[in-house]
N, C-alpha and C positions, 0 to 999 in steps of 0.2 A: 259512966260513959266509957266505952272502949275505943281507943284510938291507936291504930297500928300503922307503922311506916314500913315501906319496903325500899331498900337502897340497892341500886343496881349499877355497878361500875360500867362505864361506857367503853365498849370495844376493848375490854380489859387487857388481853394479851397484846393486841396490836398497839394499844395506847402506851403500854410499858416499853415496847420496842421503839416506838417513835420518841418517847421521852429520853431513852438512853442512847439513841443513835440519831443525831441531828439530820444525817443524810436521808433518813427514812420519813422525815416530816413532809407533809404536803403532797404525798404521792400515794396511789392505790397500794395497799399493803395487805398481804395475807400471811397469817401464821398457821402453819400446818405441815403436812407431809411434803416431801420433795416432789415437785411435779414431773421431774425427769423429762422435760420437753414434751409433755402431754401423755407420757406413758407411765406416770407415777401412780402409786397405790395410795390408799388412805383418803382422808378427808380434810377439809378446812376446819381448823380449831376456832379461829376468830378472823374476821376481816374488818378493816377500818371502814369508815363511812364512804370514802371515795371508791373502795372496791365494791361495796354493797350497791353502789349506783350501777355497776356492771352486772348485777344479778348474782354476786358471789356472797354467800352467807355461811354461817356455821353449818357444818355437816355436808356442805356441797362436796361431791367427789373432787379430789384435787385435779384429776384429769379434765373434768368439766371446767373448773376454775381456770386452768391453763387455756382452754379453748376460748372461754369468754374474754380472757386477757388478750389473746391474739386477735380476736375479732375487734376489740377496742383499739388495739395498736394499728390494725389495718385501716380503721376508720379515722386515724390521725389523733387518737387519744393516747394518754400515757399508758404504757404497759404496767401490769401489776408486778410488784416486787414480792418474792416469796421468801420467807424466813422460817427456820425450824423452831419447834416448840422448845422452850426452856422452862420446864415445869418447876424445878427448884427455885428459880428466880421469881416466878409468878407466885409461888406459895409464900415466899418471904414477904413480898409486897402485900399479899392478902393479909398476912398476920399483922403487918403494920397498919393497914386500913382498919382491921377489926379493933386494934388497940385505940385508934382515934375514936371510932364509933362508941366504944364502951366508956370513954371519958364523958360522953354526953348522955348516953342512954343506959340505964342500969340493967334492963332485961333485954337481951338480944338473942336471936337464933340465927346462926350462920347457915344459910340454905345451900350455899355452894362456895367455890373459891372466890366468886366475884359478886355475891349478893347476900344480903342479910335482912332479917326482919327486926324491928325494934318496937317495944311497947311504949307508946307515948301517952298512955292514959293518965299518967301523973300530971300532964300539962293541963288537963281538965277542959280544954277547948281547942278547936281546930286551928284557930288563929295562932295561938301560942305554939301548938305543935308544928305548924308550918314555919314559924320563925326559928324554932329549934332545928328543924330539918335544914334550913338555909345555913345555920351556923355549922352544922356537921359537914355539909357539902363544902363550905368555904374552908373549913379546917383541913379536909381531905385534899383540896386543891392546893392550899398553901404548903402543906407538909409533904405531899407526894407528887405534886404537879400532875395529878390525874383528876378527871371529872367523874361525877356520879349523877345519876338521875334518881329522883325519889318520888314515891307515890304514898299518899296518906289516905286512909279510909277507916271504916268501922271494923274491918276484919282483914285477914291475910289475903283473901281472894281479891277484894277491891283494891287493896294497897298494891299488890303485885301487878294487876292489870294497869293501874294508874301510873306506875313507875315507867311503863313503856310508852306512854302517850305523847311525851314531848322530849324525846332523846335528840341529841345528847345534852347533858347538863340541865335537864328539866326538873320541874317540880309540879305535880298535879295533886290537888286536894279534892277529895270526894266525900262530902258529909254523908251521914247515915241516911238522911231523908232524900238524898240525891242518887243513891246507889242504883235503884231500878232504872231511872231515866238515863243514868250514865251508861249502863250496860245495854239498854234497849237497841240502839242503832248499830252496835258492834257486830262484826261477822261472827258466825258460830264458832270458828276456831279460836276466837279470843278467850273462850271459856276453857279452863283447864279440864281435861277429860274428854274433850271433843277433838278427835283426830280425823284423818281423811275418810276412813270407813264410816264413822258415825256421822260425819258431815254429809256424805252421800245418802245415807239412810234417812236422815232428817230432811234432806232436800226433796226426797221422794214424797214427803208428807207436807210439802209446801213451805218448809222453813229455810230461809236464806240469811236471816239475822236473828239475834237473840230475842227480839220482840216477838218474832213469829212463833218461837217455841212456847210462848205463853198460851197459845191456842190449844196446846196439847195438855190434857189432864194428867194428873199424877198416875192414874191407872194406865193411860195410854203410854206414857213414858216407861212405866214399869214393864208393860207388855213388849215394848220395842227394845229396851236396853237392860231390863232387869234392875238389880239394885242400883246400878250406875244411873239409871234413868231417874230414880227417886232422888239421888244426890244432885243430879243436874236440875231437877225441879226447884231445889232450894237455891242453887248457885245462880240461875238466871234471874232470880229475884234479889240477888245481892246478899244472900244469907250464908254465913260460914262461921261455925263455932270452933273451928280448929284452933287449939291453943298454941302459943309459942313454946317451943321446946328448947329451953336455954341450953341444955346439954343433950343434944340429939344422939341417941345411941347408934352405933354402927350396926347395920342389919345384915350386911353382906360384904364379901371381899371378892374381887374379880380381877382377872387379867385377860387380855386378848391380844391377838397378833394377826396382822394382815400380811399375807404372803406376797413376795415380790412378783410371783407369777402364779396364777391359779393352778391348782394341782389336785390329783387324786393318788399321788405317790404315798403309799401307806407308811413308808419309812420316814418321809418328811413330816407327815401328819403326826405320827407317833413321837417323833423327836421334838416337835414343837409342843405337843401336849405335855411332855415331860417337863419342858422348861416352864410352861404356863403353870403346871401343878406346883413346881418348886417355888415359883414366884408367889403363888397364893399362900402356900404354907409358910413362907418367910414372913409375909405380911400378917398372917394370922397370929404368929408369935409376937411380932412387933406391936400389934394392937392389944396384946395382953390376953388373947383368947387361947383356950386349950383344945377346943374341939368344935366340930360342926356336925349337922345331921343331914342337911340337904346339899346335893351336888347338882350343878346345872351345867350343861354343855350347850354352847351356842355355835351354830354353823351358818355361815353366809356363803351362798353359792355365787358363781361367776355372774349370774343375772341379778344379784343383790337380794334375792329371796333369802330371808333369814328365818331359821327354825331353832327353837330352844327345846331341849329335853331335860327333865329333872328326875332325880330319884332321892327319896328320903329314906335314910337308914333307920332300922329298928332301934338302934342305940347310937349315942354320940361316938364319933371317932376323931382321932387327932393324929393319925399316922399317914405319912406320904404313901405307904403301900396301899392303904384303903382308898385314898383319893385316886391313885393311879388306876386301881382296879375299876373303880366306878366310872371314871371318865373314859376309860377304854371300852367298857361295856356300853356306854352311851354313844360312843363314836362308831362302833362296828356297823350298825344298821345304815349309816351314811355311806358306807363303802360298798353296799350292794343294793338290791332292788327294794328293800324294806323302806328306807327313807330316801333313796336316791334312784328311782326307777329309770330316769333318763341319763344316768351316769354323768351327772354334771360335775364340773371341776369345782373345787372349794377355794373360796377367796379368803375367808377369815375363820379363825377358831377362837372361842372364848371359854374360859372356865370360871365358874363362880361357886362359892360356898355360902350357905345361908343357915339360919337357926344356930347362930354361934353361941358358944358357952365358954 
């Protein structure tokens, strides 16, 4: 019997700020970029549940978060308090949480700074697994004064979806024989791999929830979505054989920057690319890698349209000069009609290296 748990910290960044600063408790709180009175750039990193009631969630543009806060204030509700991101502090707390989890669960995979999978198969039954999950949650709360929500299921897919079902501080258990019925009434977007475009495409074929997708054969899904459709055919039936990766390898290193004002000034763009490239190279060395083969440039325009372009080198490279040359080559088409026919201003640049060695 395979039993997998997914542990997800509740509003992690915001919860840490509330814990450390009593004045922030009980009020709508957003951790992210400076809103600058509605003119700020960037996005929301985390919002607490009071701010989420205003429609403010992770990745909401910070300017929109400000407008939603102002609308709430004008309606007589508390305005949102905005605080900046303190990633070193959040990383320290994350490490502490992982230490607690590993005392109870021998095999874990940290999926991100605020979530982790754990293999509870050694408990041999769901009831014992649930009791253990409650112990882990209680220990996290006692030692860090933070709450976590947990999901338990026969695989990573079910466990992750289950952990989001009763937030905050929840625990949802889905046994193997319940997996299909658990997924059936959920909206399509609940399934990892179904984004906005895929949702629209499936809705055109009469699918509005997971159950509806079962009317499509594997051949139909393959024709609609290719290999991803075959994968979704398994997922909507609760099947997932993805293993836990106890020591997940770093597959890429990236840096990005959002400009204070949208720009097409080549000097500003090139200057920022140089800084991003140096940041990537520094992190490459810190992580113990010597070289890369693929370089990716991401450009986000003022209208939020985002395009990525990549180039894979014939041989691995590890010099700043090579990275500089490649990202410059990828950028140039965005300064003319090749990639920017409407002469749009650029909002964000990102540099990523892959195929690390």
